[in-house]
LOMI-76917 format. One record per residue: z, x, y of N, C-alpha, C in turn; residue number from 1; residue in three letters. Coordinates in nm, 2 decimals. Each point is the difference from the previous one (the first is absolute). Layout:
REM LOMI-76917
[site [Z X Y] [Z X Y] [Z X Y] NUM "ALA"]
...
//
This chain:
REM LOMI-76917
[site [0.00 0.08 -0.12] [0.00 -0.08 0.12] [0.00 0.09 0.12] 1 "MET"]
[site [-0.06 -0.05 0.11] [-0.01 0.08 0.12] [0.14 0.02 0.07] 2 "GLY"]
[site [0.01 0.11 0.06] [0.13 0.04 0.06] [0.01 -0.03 0.15] 3 "ASP"]
[site [-0.10 -0.08 0.05] [0.00 -0.04 0.15] [0.01 -0.15 0.01] 4 "ASN"]
[site [0.05 -0.05 0.11] [0.00 -0.14 0.02] [0.03 -0.03 0.15] 5 "GLY"]
[site [0.02 -0.13 0.02] [0.03 -0.05 0.13] [0.08 -0.13 -0.02] 6 "ALA"]
[site [0.10 -0.02 0.09] [0.08 -0.12 0.01] [-0.04 -0.08 0.12] 7 "ILE"]
[site [-0.05 -0.12 -0.01] [-0.03 -0.08 0.11] [0.11 -0.10 0.01] 8 "ILE"]
[site [0.08 0.01 0.11] [0.13 -0.07 0.01] [0.01 -0.08 0.13] 9 "SER"]
[site [0.09 -0.10 0.00] [0.03 -0.08 0.12] [0.14 -0.03 0.01] 10 "TRP"]
[site [0.05 -0.04 0.12] [0.14 -0.03 0.02] [0.03 -0.15 0.00] 11 "SER"]
[site [-0.10 -0.08 0.02] [0.02 -0.14 0.01] [-0.13 -0.07 0.03] 12 "GLY"]
[site [0.01 -0.13 0.01] [-0.11 -0.09 0.04] [0.01 -0.05 0.14] 13 "VAL"]
[site [-0.11 0.00 0.07] [0.01 -0.04 0.14] [0.03 -0.15 0.01] 14 "ARG"]
[site [0.09 -0.03 0.08] [0.05 -0.14 0.02] [-0.12 -0.09 0.03] 15 "THR"]
[site [-0.01 -0.11 -0.07] [-0.11 -0.10 0.02] [-0.12 0.03 -0.08] 16 "GLY"]
[site [0.00 0.11 -0.07] [-0.12 0.04 -0.08] [0.03 0.01 -0.15] 17 "ARG"]
[site [0.11 -0.07 -0.04] [0.04 0.01 -0.14] [-0.10 -0.05 -0.10] 18 "GLU"]
[site [-0.07 -0.11 0.02] [-0.10 -0.05 -0.09] [-0.12 0.09 -0.01] 19 "ARG"]
[site [-0.04 0.05 0.11] [-0.11 0.10 0.00] [0.04 0.13 -0.07] 20 "LYS"]
[site [0.13 0.04 0.02] [0.05 0.12 -0.07] [-0.01 -0.02 -0.15] 21 "ALA"]
[site [0.03 -0.12 -0.05] [0.00 -0.02 -0.15] [-0.15 0.01 -0.05] 22 "MET"]
[site [-0.09 -0.05 0.08] [-0.14 0.01 -0.03] [-0.05 0.15 0.00] 23 "GLN"]
[site [0.04 0.07 0.10] [-0.04 0.14 0.02] [0.06 0.09 -0.12] 24 "VAL"]
[site [0.13 -0.03 -0.03] [0.06 0.07 -0.11] [-0.07 -0.02 -0.13] 25 "TRP"]
[site [-0.04 -0.12 -0.03] [-0.07 -0.03 -0.12] [-0.14 0.07 0.00] 26 "GLY"]
[site [-0.07 -0.01 0.11] [-0.13 0.07 0.01] [0.02 0.15 -0.02] 27 "ASP"]
[site [0.11 0.06 0.06] [0.02 0.14 -0.02] [0.03 0.04 -0.14] 28 "ALA"]
[site [0.08 -0.08 -0.07] [0.03 0.02 -0.14] [-0.12 0.00 -0.08] 29 "LEU"]
[site [-0.09 -0.10 0.02] [-0.13 0.00 -0.07] [-0.09 0.12 0.03] 30 "ALA"]
[site [0.00 0.04 0.13] [-0.08 0.11 0.04] [0.05 0.13 -0.07] 31 "PHE"]
[site [0.13 0.03 0.00] [0.05 0.12 -0.06] [-0.02 0.00 -0.15] 32 "TYR"]
[site [0.02 -0.12 -0.07] [-0.02 -0.01 -0.14] [-0.15 0.02 -0.04] 33 "GLU"]
[site [-0.09 -0.06 0.08] [-0.15 0.02 -0.02] [-0.03 0.15 0.02] 34 "LYS"]
[site [0.05 0.06 0.10] [-0.02 0.14 0.03] [0.04 0.09 -0.12] 35 "SER"]
[site [0.11 -0.03 -0.07] [0.04 0.07 -0.12] [-0.09 -0.03 -0.11] 36 "ALA"]
[site [-0.04 -0.13 -0.02] [-0.09 -0.03 -0.11] [-0.13 0.07 0.02] 37 "THR"]
[site [-0.05 0.01 0.12] [-0.13 0.06 0.03] [0.01 0.16 0.00] 38 "ASP"]
[site [0.12 0.05 -0.02] [0.01 0.15 0.00] [0.01 0.07 0.13] 39 "GLY"]
[site [0.01 -0.08 0.11] [0.01 0.06 0.13] [0.13 0.07 0.02] 40 "ARG"]
[site [0.11 -0.06 -0.06] [0.13 0.06 -0.01] [0.04 -0.01 -0.14] 41 "ILE"]
[site [0.10 0.08 -0.04] [0.04 -0.01 -0.14] [0.09 -0.12 -0.03] 42 "GLU"]
[site [0.09 -0.03 0.09] [0.09 -0.11 -0.02] [0.06 -0.05 0.13] 43 "SER"]
[site [0.06 -0.12 -0.01] [0.07 -0.06 0.11] [0.13 -0.07 -0.05] 44 "THR"]
[site [0.10 0.00 0.09] [0.12 -0.08 -0.04] [0.05 -0.06 0.13] 45 "GLU"]
[site [0.05 -0.12 -0.01] [0.07 -0.07 0.10] [0.15 0.05 0.00] 46 "THR"]
[site [0.05 0.04 0.12] [0.14 0.05 0.00] [0.08 -0.07 0.10] 47 "ILE"]
[site [0.13 0.00 -0.02] [0.09 -0.06 0.10] [0.11 0.11 0.03] 48 "GLY"]
[site [0.05 0.00 0.12] [0.10 0.10 0.04] [0.13 -0.07 0.01] 49 "PHE"]
[site [0.11 0.06 -0.04] [0.13 -0.06 0.01] [0.08 0.07 0.11] 50 "THR"]
[site [-0.06 0.07 0.09] [0.06 0.06 0.11] [-0.02 0.15 0.01] 51 "GLY"]
[site [0.00 0.05 0.12] [-0.01 0.15 0.02] [-0.14 0.05 0.02] 52 "GLY"]
[site [-0.11 -0.07 -0.03] [-0.13 0.05 0.03] [-0.06 -0.06 0.13] 53 "PHE"]
[site [0.05 0.06 0.11] [-0.04 -0.04 0.13] [0.00 -0.15 0.02] 54 "ARG"]
[site [0.10 -0.07 -0.06] [0.02 -0.14 0.02] [-0.12 -0.08 -0.06] 55 "ASP"]
[site [-0.08 0.05 -0.08] [-0.11 -0.07 -0.07] [0.05 -0.09 -0.10] 56 "MET"]
[site [-0.07 -0.11 -0.03] [0.04 -0.09 -0.10] [-0.09 -0.01 -0.12] 57 "ILE"]
[site [-0.12 0.04 0.02] [-0.09 -0.01 -0.12] [-0.13 0.09 0.03] 58 "GLY"]
[site [-0.08 0.00 -0.11] [-0.12 0.08 0.02] [-0.08 0.01 -0.13] 59 "GLY"]
[site [-0.11 0.07 0.01] [-0.08 0.03 -0.12] [-0.01 0.15 -0.01] 60 "PHE"]
[site [0.01 0.05 -0.12] [-0.01 0.14 -0.03] [-0.13 0.02 -0.07] 61 "MET"]
[site [-0.09 0.09 0.04] [-0.12 0.03 -0.07] [0.01 0.15 -0.04] 62 "ILE"]
[site [-0.06 0.02 -0.12] [0.00 0.14 -0.05] [-0.14 0.04 -0.04] 63 "ARG"]
[site [-0.03 0.13 0.00] [-0.12 0.06 -0.04] [0.00 0.14 0.02] 64 "GLY"]
[site [-0.12 0.07 -0.01] [-0.01 0.14 0.03] [-0.02 0.01 0.15] 65 "ASP"]
[site [0.01 0.11 0.05] [-0.01 0.02 0.15] [-0.13 -0.05 0.06] 66 "GLN"]
[site [-0.11 0.02 -0.07] [-0.13 -0.05 0.05] [-0.01 -0.15 0.00] 67 "THR"]
[site [0.05 -0.06 -0.11] [0.00 -0.15 0.00] [0.09 -0.06 0.11] 68 "GLN"]
[site [0.11 0.06 0.02] [0.09 -0.06 0.11] [-0.06 0.02 0.14] 69 "ILE"]
[site [-0.05 0.12 0.02] [-0.07 0.03 0.13] [-0.12 -0.10 0.03] 70 "GLU"]
[site [-0.08 -0.01 -0.10] [-0.12 -0.08 0.01] [0.04 -0.15 0.02] 71 "THR"]
[site [0.10 -0.05 -0.08] [0.04 -0.13 0.01] [0.06 -0.04 0.13] 72 "PHE"]
[site [0.09 0.09 0.05] [0.06 -0.03 0.13] [-0.10 0.01 0.12] 73 "LEU"]
[site [-0.11 0.06 -0.02] [-0.10 0.01 0.11] [-0.11 -0.10 -0.02] 74 "GLU"]
[site [0.00 -0.08 -0.10] [-0.10 -0.10 -0.02] [0.01 -0.12 0.09] 75 "SER"]
[site [-0.12 -0.06 0.03] [-0.01 -0.11 0.09] [0.08 -0.12 -0.05] 76 "ASP"]
[site [-0.01 -0.02 -0.13] [0.07 -0.12 -0.05] [0.16 0.02 0.00] 77 "ASP"]
[site [0.05 0.12 -0.02] [0.14 0.02 0.02] [0.04 -0.02 0.14] 78 "PHE"]
[site [-0.08 0.05 0.09] [0.03 -0.02 0.15] [0.00 -0.14 0.03] 79 "LEU"]
[site [-0.09 -0.08 -0.05] [-0.01 -0.14 0.03] [0.13 -0.07 -0.05] 80 "ALA"]
[site [0.04 0.03 -0.13] [0.12 -0.06 -0.06] [0.12 0.04 0.08] 81 "GLN"]
[site [0.01 0.12 0.04] [0.11 0.05 0.08] [0.01 -0.07 0.13] 82 "TYR"]
[site [-0.11 -0.02 0.07] [0.00 -0.07 0.13] [0.04 -0.15 -0.02] 83 "MET"]
[site [-0.04 -0.06 -0.10] [0.04 -0.14 -0.03] [0.15 0.00 -0.02] 84 "ARG"]
[site [0.06 0.09 -0.07] [0.14 0.00 -0.02] [0.07 0.03 0.13] 85 "ALA"]
[site [-0.05 0.09 0.08] [0.06 0.03 0.13] [0.02 -0.12 0.09] 86 "ALA"]
[site [-0.09 -0.10 -0.02] [0.01 -0.12 0.08] [0.11 -0.10 -0.04] 87 "LEU"]
[site [0.06 0.02 -0.12] [0.10 -0.09 -0.05] [0.13 0.07 -0.03] 88 "VAL"]
[site [0.00 0.14 -0.01] [0.12 0.07 -0.05] [0.05 0.09 0.11] 89 "ALA"]
[site [0.13 0.02 0.01] [0.06 0.09 0.09] [0.01 0.14 -0.06] 90 "ASP"]
[site [-0.02 0.10 0.09] [0.02 0.14 -0.04] [-0.08 0.04 -0.12] 91 "ASP"]
[site [-0.13 -0.04 -0.01] [-0.08 0.04 -0.11] [-0.03 0.15 0.00] 92 "LEU"]
[site [0.02 0.07 -0.11] [0.00 0.14 0.00] [-0.07 0.05 -0.13] 93 "THR"]
[site [-0.07 0.11 0.01] [-0.06 0.07 -0.12] [0.07 0.13 0.00] 94 "VAL"]
[site [0.07 0.03 -0.12] [0.07 0.13 -0.02] [-0.06 0.06 -0.12] 95 "THR"]
[site [-0.06 0.12 0.02] [-0.05 0.07 -0.12] [0.11 0.06 -0.08] 96 "ARG"]
[site [-0.02 0.02 -0.13] [0.11 0.06 -0.08] [-0.06 0.07 -0.12] 97 "CYS"]
[site [0.08 0.09 -0.06] [-0.04 0.07 -0.12] [0.10 -0.02 -0.11] 98 "THR"]
[site [-0.05 0.02 -0.12] [0.08 -0.02 -0.12] [-0.02 0.12 -0.10] 99 "PHE"]
[site [0.07 0.01 -0.10] [-0.02 0.09 -0.11] [-0.03 0.14 0.03] 100 "GLY"]
[site [-0.11 0.06 -0.05] [-0.04 0.14 0.01] [-0.02 0.03 0.15] 101 "ALA"]
[site [-0.06 -0.09 0.08] [-0.03 0.02 0.14] [0.13 0.02 0.07] 102 "GLN"]
[site [0.10 -0.08 -0.03] [0.13 0.01 0.07] [0.07 0.13 -0.04] 103 "MET"]
[site [-0.01 0.04 -0.13] [0.05 0.12 -0.04] [-0.06 0.12 0.07] 104 "ALA"]
[site [-0.13 0.00 0.02] [-0.07 0.11 0.08] [0.05 0.00 0.14] 105 "ARG"]
[site [0.02 -0.12 0.06] [0.05 -0.01 0.14] [0.14 0.06 0.01] 106 "THR"]
[site [0.09 -0.03 -0.09] [0.13 0.05 0.00] [0.00 0.15 -0.02] 107 "VAL"]
[site [-0.08 0.05 -0.09] [-0.02 0.14 -0.03] [-0.04 0.08 0.12] 108 "GLY"]
[site [-0.09 -0.06 0.08] [-0.05 0.06 0.12] [0.12 0.01 0.10] 109 "THR"]
[site [0.07 -0.11 0.01] [0.12 0.00 0.10] [0.10 0.11 -0.04] 110 "TYR"]
[site [0.03 0.00 -0.13] [0.10 0.10 -0.05] [-0.05 0.14 0.03] 111 "PHE"]
[site [-0.13 0.03 -0.02] [-0.05 0.13 0.02] [0.01 0.04 0.15] 112 "ALA"]
[site [-0.02 -0.10 0.09] [0.01 0.03 0.14] [0.15 0.03 0.04] 113 "GLN"]
[site [0.09 -0.07 -0.06] [0.14 0.02 0.03] [0.04 0.14 -0.05] 114 "VAL"]
[site [-0.05 0.04 -0.11] [0.03 0.14 -0.05] [-0.07 0.10 0.09] 115 "GLU"]
[site [-0.12 -0.02 0.04] [-0.08 0.09 0.09] [0.08 0.02 0.13] 116 "ASP"]
[site [0.05 -0.11 0.06] [0.08 0.01 0.12] [0.14 0.05 -0.01] 117 "LEU"]
[site [0.04 0.01 -0.13] [0.14 0.05 -0.02] [0.11 -0.10 0.04] 118 "GLY"]
[site [-0.04 -0.13 -0.01] [0.10 -0.10 0.04] [0.09 -0.04 -0.12] 119 "LEU"]
//
């Protein structure tokens, strides 16, 4: 499985747009699932936060290799879906993330720099 991903998250629904938010959420869920089925990303999950992640309440996590994630996040259909969500959700954010071997390489680079600086 790819070691790169992104979390598309939000902190709430804009007052008065609750019904539209339900529609946009359903459309987004279908969009991410179809993107995984089509191989544009490796997988998607719906996630909820129980506190501590910048006051976010929910989101979608997508996974893939670095090229898949970069290409997907720069695509016109992702941008359109993101803009629809921004019209009904508060604090919509895309946060890139790493997993597995990629995260281990990142931590290894950090530790090497700490050693190099004698910290």
